[in-house]
N, C-alpha and C positions, 0 to 999 in steps of 0.2 A: 513848177512841178504840177502834175495833174493827178487827180484822184479817179481811179476806175473801180467802182463798187462791184462786188461779186454777188451772185445769186439774186436774192430779192431785196438787196440793200439799195438805199437811195441817199445821195449826198445833198444836204440842204445848207443854204446860206441864210442865216436869220435876217429878217427884215429889221430895220432900225426901230428901236423902242421909242415910245412917245417921250418927248422932251418936256411936255407940259400937259396938265390935265385939261379937260374941256372948259373948265372955269378959268384957266389961265395960270394956275399955280405951276411954277417950274419945279421939276423933280430933280433931286440929286441922283448920282449914280447908284447909291445904295438903296434908294427908294424905288427904282425902276424894276419892274418884273421882267423875268426872262420872256422874250417874245415867243409866242406860240405860232406866229405866222412866219413862214420861211419860203424861200424860192428854191426850186429844184435845180441843181446844177449838174447832176450826173445820175444816171439810172443804171442799175445792174441788168443783166440779160434775162433774169427770171429763171425758169427751168424747174427741176425737181428740188423741192425743199422739204425735208422731213417726210419724204415719200409721197408728197402731193405736188402736182404740177401747178406752178405759180405763173400767171400772166401779168406782166407789168402794165398797170393802168396809167400811172402818172408819167409825165414826159418832161424833158428839160424845159425850163421857163415857167412851169406851173407854179402858182402860189398855193401853198397848202397849210392846213392847220394840223399840228401834231399833238400827241399826248404831252402833257406838261413836262415830264421828266424823261422822255423817251430818248433812246439813242446814246451814242458816244460822241463827246465833243472833242474835236481836234483843231490844232492851229497849224496852218501851213502857209509859209511865205507871208506871215503877219496877218492872215485872214482866218477868221473862226468859222468852222463848219461843224455840222452834226451829221453823223451817219446813222440812219435808222432803217428798220425793216419797213417794207411797204405797209404791213399791217398796223404799224404805229401811226400812220397817217390817217387822220380822222375825216378830212374833207378837202376838196379842192375849192379855192376861192376864185370866183369869176370877177 
């Protein structure tokens, strides 16, 4: 199944959370924070949103940083994704 976002929406796949701290302490699943860096897997067409023309800046394959609790989380075919507005993306990671 594929996801095709509408308007200014972007589908993101979270990058894996760190398994250990920099000092080598292994984290349990409950101690891990929600990753804020994700990979763009689908981008909507943009267009008019709330009366304003929106141009899509991000593209498939970009790694981005999102607002901490932005978007809607969905699970499709066993994979977890987030669907966010482009305005919830704070930065593109090079």
